[in-house]
C-alpha positions, 0 to 999 in steps of 0.5 A: 833799804828805800833803794833796795825796795824802790828796784823791787818794784820797777818795771823793765821796759826794753825801751829803757835801754835802747840808747845803752845797747846803741852805744854798746853795738857802736863801742863793739863795732868802733873798737873792730876798727880800731883793732883793724886798724893798729893789724894794718899800720903795724903789717905796713910798719914791719914789712913795708920798707920791703915791700916798697923795695921789692915792687922797685926791682920789679920796676926796673925790669 
């Protein structure tokens, strides 16, 4: 009951949430980078050997 009263009287201040917002932005950016890396690694793992064979064939010509 005391917690409810305390939070009802508390004024919201945007400065209190700056670190939370910065952390959320950093997490969002990091997740995009990690997703991109995973996609690139997956594509290279699947098509990499074929690409290397093709490059070697072109070099031999």
